[in-house]
N, C-alpha and C positions, 0 to 999 in steps of 0.2 A: 700328353702335352706337357704335364708337369715334369716328366722324366727328361724330355728333350730340352726344355728351358733350363732345368737344373744342371744338366750336363754342359750346356752352352755357357752358363755362368761360371761353373767350376773350371772348365778348360780355358775359357776366355780370360778369367782372372789370373790363372796360373801361368799361362803363356805370356800375358801382358807383363806380369811382374818379372818373369824370367828375362824377357827381352829388355825390359826397362833397366835391369841390372847392367847388362852389356852396354846399353845406350848411355846411361848416366856416367859410368866409369870411363867409357871412351871419351865422352864430352869433357869430363873432368881432366883428362890427361891431354886434351887438345887434339884428339883424333877426329877427323871429319867423318860424320855418319851420313851416308847417302840415302838410306831407306830404312824405315821402321815398319815391318809388316807383320800383321796377325794373319797367319795362314801362309800356305805356299801356293805356287802356281800362278795362273793369270790373275791380274788385279781386278777386283770388283769395283772398288771405289778408293779414291786417294786424293790427297791434297798436299801441296808442297808449302812448308812454312820455313822460311829461312833457307838453309842449305839442305834440309832433310825432307824427303817425301814420306808421308805417313799414309799407310794404306791397309785395306783389308783384302786378302786374297781368297781364291776360290776353294782351296783345300784346307779345311780347318783342323788339321792334325799337327799343329805346331806354329812356328813363326820364325822370323829371323831379323837380324839387324845387319844391313849391308854397310861395310866400313871401307873407306878408301884405303887401298893397298893391302887388303886382306888376301886377295889373289896375287900370288908371287909374280904372275905374268902380266898383271894389269899395268897399263901405261899411265904414268902419273905426270901431271904438269910440273915443271920445275918449281913454280911458285907455291905448289901445294905439297912439295916433298916433305917438308917438316911436319905436315899434318897426316902423313900416311902411316897406317898401322905397321907396315913392314919396316919403317925407319925408326920406330920407337925401340927402347931397350927391351930385352926379353922379359924383364920384371914388369914393365908396364903392360906388355902384351899378355902376360900371365894374369895380371890383375883384371884386365878387360874380360878375358875368357872365364875366369872363375867367378866373376860377379853375377852371372846369370843364376847358376846353382845356389850361390850364397844368398841371393835375394829370395829364392824359394824357401830356403831354410829360415831366413829372417821373417818371412811372411807367416810361417808356421808359429814361430815364437810370438809374433804379434797377435795372431788369432787366439792362441792359448792364453795370452795375457788378458785379452778382452773378455774371453769366456770366463776365466777364473775370477776376474775382478768383479764381473756383474753377477756371477753365480752359476754353479753347475748342480743339477739334481744329483744327490748322492744318497746311497744307503747309509743310515745311521749305524752306530755300533751297538744297537739293541739286538739282543739274542732272540732269534725266532724259535729255534729248536736245539735240543742237546742230545747227541747220540749216546745211548746207554753203554756202548762198548768202548767209549773213549774217556780220557782222563778228566775232561771238563765235568762229566756227570758225577764221577766219583769225588771230585773236588767240591761239589755242591753248587755249581753254576746252574741257574734255572732260566727257563724262557721268560723274557721280559726284562732280564738284567741288562743294564747298559754299561758297557766297558768304557772306562774313562782313560786308563793308561796301561801301558805294557812295560814292565821293568822301569817305571818312573817316567816313561816317555808318553806324553799326551797323544791320544789318537782321536781324530774328529770324524772319521767316516770308516766304513767297512774296508775299503781298500787299504787305508793306512793300518788298520788293525791286522788284516791278513798279512801285510808286508812285515809288520813288527814281529808277529809270531814266527813267520818263516825265517826271519833274519836273527832271531834270538839265539844265543849261544850257550846259555847256562842249562844245567840239567832241569831246573825248575823255572817257570815264568811267574813273575809277580804281577797279578792283575788287580787293578783298582776298579771296583764295581759299584755302581749305584743301584740299590734295590729299594723301591718305594722311596722313603726319605732318608735312607741310611747309606753310608759309604762303607763298603767292606773291602778287605784285602784278602785275596785268595791265591794260594800257591798251586800251580798246575805243572805237572811234568809231561811235556808233549810226547806224543808218539811219533816215531819216524816211519813214514809210509812211502812206498814207491808209487808215483803216479806218472802219467804221460803228459809232457808239456805240449805247447802249441805246435811243436815240430814232430810230435809223435814219438819222442824219445822218453825213456824212463828216467825219472829224476827223484831223488829222495827229498822229501819236504817234512817239516815239523807241523803236526796238526794236533788240535786239542778236542775237536769233535763238536763244533758249534756251527750253526748256519744263521744267516742274517734274517731278521724280520723284514717285512715289506715297508717299514717306516722310511720315508724319504724326506730329506730336507734340502733346500736350496742353499748351498754353501758359497758365500762370497768372501774374498780376502782383500787385504790392503794392496794398493798398486805395487809396492815393493815386493811383497810375497808373491803376487800374481806373476810378476816378471820373472822371479826366481823359479817358480813352478813351471812357467812357460819354457824356460831354458832347459830345465830338468826333463820335462816331458818330451821336448824335441830331441834331446840327447838320447833318451830311452828308445824312441822310435827310429832314430838314425842307427843305433846299435842293432835293433831288431831287423831293420832292413838289410844291413850288411850280413847278419847271421842268416837271414832267409835266403839271400843270394848264394851264400856258401852252401847252405843245406840243399838248395835246388841243384847246384853243381854236383854235390855228393849224392844226390838222388834220395836224400832223406825225405825231402818234400817232393811229391810228384810234380812233374812238369805241367800236368793238366791244371794246376792251380794258377798258372800264369794267365792273366786276363788282359784284354785290350780295351779299346774305346767303348765297345758295346757293354762290357761289364761295368765300366766306369759310369756310363749313362744309367744303367739299371740301379747301381748303388746310389748314385746321386739322387735319383728320383725317390728311392726308398728313404734315404736320410732326410730329404726335404719334407716328406710326409710326416716324419717323426718330430720335426720342429727345427727352429733356427739353430739352436745349440748343436744338435746332431749334425746338421748340414755344415756348419762352420768347422766342427771337429773333423768331419770327413774331408773337407777341403784342405785342412792342415795336414792330414795324413797323406793325401795325394801330392801335396806340394813338397813334402819331405821326400817322398818316393821319386818325384820328378827331379829334384835336386840331386839326390844320390845317384840315380841312374845316369844322369848327364855327366857325372864325374867319373864314370867307369872308363878305363883306358881303351875305348873302342874308337878307332879313327872315324871321323865325321861328327862324333859327339864332342862336347866341351872337354871331356876327359882325354880324348884322343889328341886334341890340340895341345893340352897341357903336357901330355907325354912327349910330343915332338919338341916342345919348348924346354922340357927337362933334359932331353937329349942334347939340345943346344947348350944348356948350362954346363952339363957334365963334360962334353967333348969340345966345347968352345966354338962350334960351328953348327949351323942348322943342317937338318937332313936334306938331301938333295930333293929338288922338285919332283923328279921322276919317282923316287921312292915314296914320297908323300902321296903322290897321285895313286900309286899302286895300293898303298895302305888304305887310303880313303875309299877306293873302289871296293876293296875287301870289306871294309867297315860298312859301307852302304849295302853290300850284298847281305851281310850278317844282320843288319838292321831290318831290311826288307823281309828276310826269312823269319826273324823274331816277330814282326808285325803280322805276317801271314799265319804263323803258329798261334799267336794270341787271338786273331780273328777266328781261327779254326776252333780253339778252345771255347770261345764265346758262343759260336754257332752250335757246338756240340752240347753245351749246357742248355741252350734254348730249345733245340730240336731233338735232343737225346740221340745224337748221331753216334755211330760205332767208331771207336777210336782205333787208329792204326798204329799209334806209337805213344 
């Protein structure tokens, strides 16, 4: 039950925010919105407020905002012509389309901002163990030492410490260490080792040979820094998402890692059991993925519509209705195939089915 409720919350919030982006920007530019729906297919429940019908539909795998004039063949009353999507400039139409994915990215920034401001459990910079075959041992670093800075740059948690060591460029690293009540300065020459990254590729990294203790502290920051960290973290995940898509195309990452709604449900349930912070961070991750995937230039997705509009900007005229229909049918077929493949992967993981591709 926890898994189902968690998945409903995650998908419901992300779909609502995405469609809210389209809705608010369309309204802001004076475009008439006919329907705001969570879900596809037959309507379960709905209510009309003003000129817009708000409803929940039977297929909970998305949502949509129906806008006047979005269908090129739609008949529009003369008195409503100035409020039709098709009559707006290409820049206004692009703004309405891009608003959905943009709101998903902004939601991620907001979630990270809230989490960082109120505090995230972090491993401290206290050393748990020292590898005898690495430079840290020879330099005199001991278990229990707390590392305060790397090359003069203060580090507050183990993630920052690891990043600072990896990104250092000198032959030797200057570590400021607190041992008992003393502060020591120790010079360490890192080893360069080849390890596999998250994509299974070999990468050279600088290592000194220390591991973290299990000391954890709840680290909270000022609102300004939390906002900055939220933007940075969102940017990092956007980059990783694009790289992951490229690696899947290059077959560096196996296609079997692609997951669908069942996988999201399972992960949502797991993260909910780990606590509110983990659940919110998972929601931010999925929100970023949803935003980026919707920007891919696949007809029927927001990115496909943007591609058509960029064509209009470059060539000074829109693509013909017939060609757009063909492209959207191809895009729909690709999307259905991708969903079927994702479901197949989900079921294979659950029931240990034999894979045929």
